[in-house]
N, C-alpha and C positions, 0 to 999 in steps of 0.2 A: 419456613420455605427456603429451598436451596436457591442460591444466587445463580442466575443464568451465566454460563460461560460465554465470554466474548469470542465470536467467530471471526477469523481473519483469513482473507484470501491473499495469498502471496502469488503475484503474477509476474511472469517474465515477458515483457512486451517487446515487440519489434523483431527484427531479424537476428539480433545478437544471440548466439548460442552458448554463451558462458553463464552457467547458472549456479556455480558453486556458492557464491555469496547469498543468493536467494535461498538456497537449501540450508545454509548455515543459519540464516535469520529464521527460517521456518522452524528449524530444530530448536533454536533458542526460545522462540515463542511457545512452542509445545512444552518445553521443559519448564517454562514459567507458568504453565497452567492454561494457556489459551488453546482453543480449538483452531487448528490451522488446516486450510485447504491449499494445496499447491497446484497451480494451474498447468505447469509444464511450460515448455519453451514456445517461443515465437507466436505469442498471442496478439491479436488486434485489440484496439480499444473496445470495439463492439463485443468481442468474445469475452473480454475481461468483465465488462459490465453485465453481460448475460450470465456468466458464471456467478458473479456476486449476487445477482437476483435469485438464481436457482438455489444457491447455497445459503441464502438468507444471512449474509455476513454483516457484521457491524463495521468492519474496516477492510480496506483494500490497500495492500502494500505492493507497490510496483517497482520492479528492478529494471533499470535501463542503463546500459553501457554503450549503446549505439550512437548517442548524440541526438536522438529523436525526441528528447524530453519536452521540447517546446511545441511539438506537434501532438504527441501521445497524451500527455497529461491534460491539456485543454480539451482534447476530444473526449477523453474519459469523463471529465467534468460536465461537458455539454450533454453527452448521452445520459449521464446520471440525472441531470436536471430534467431532461425530457421524460424520464421515467420516475420522477418525483422521489429521488433517492438522496436528497440533500442531507439526511441524517447519517449517512454512511461516510466515515472518515476515509480520505485518500491520503496516503503518505507514501514515501518511496525512498529510493536510494540509487546510487550510481555515480557516474562521472558527470557532475553537473556544476558548471561554473557559478561562483557566488552571485553574480548579477542575475543569472537565470533562476537561482533558488529564490531570490527576493521576489522576482516577478511571478513565479509559480505560486508562491505563498500568497501573494496579493490576489491571485485568481481563485484561491480557495483550497489549494493543496496544503496539507498539514506539514509536518516536519519532513525534511529531506536529508538523508544521511549519505555521506560520501565514503569512498573506500577507506578502510582502516577504522571505522567507527566500532567501538566496543558494543557487542550485542546487548549488554546490560543497559546501555544508553537508550536503545530502542525499546527494551522492555519497560524501563522507567518512564519513557515518553508515553507509552500506551497505558500504563497504570495511571498517570496523571490525567490523561485524556478521559479514561473511564471514570475516574473520580469526578471530573467536571460534568459528565453526563448524568450523574445521579442527582444533581441539584435541580 
């Protein structure tokens, strides 16, 4: 039996129009063998979760450079909980201060990657996460 490919939604949340990093991450994940769906720009928490449901993804990667991370990530988690999507990983990246990273992780967000992160670190994180799911 062939192993199911992990499907990942890469979402660009909020009003920020800078999506180069999100596209670089999406390409790196595709190159690593993941199925990647890119949401496009300026998505709301609601539209991100709805896309994740429609696309039946295993993980959601959210890119934020606008400073709205302490609003958008908790809202995504809240909506996901209401839709019983607790098995879907939420991770992300952007300009996020270390104290906020710690708080977001305590809320249930997975790893958060800051500008300059090597895409191989993101790929390795998702590989480790996937291996943990098989148990």
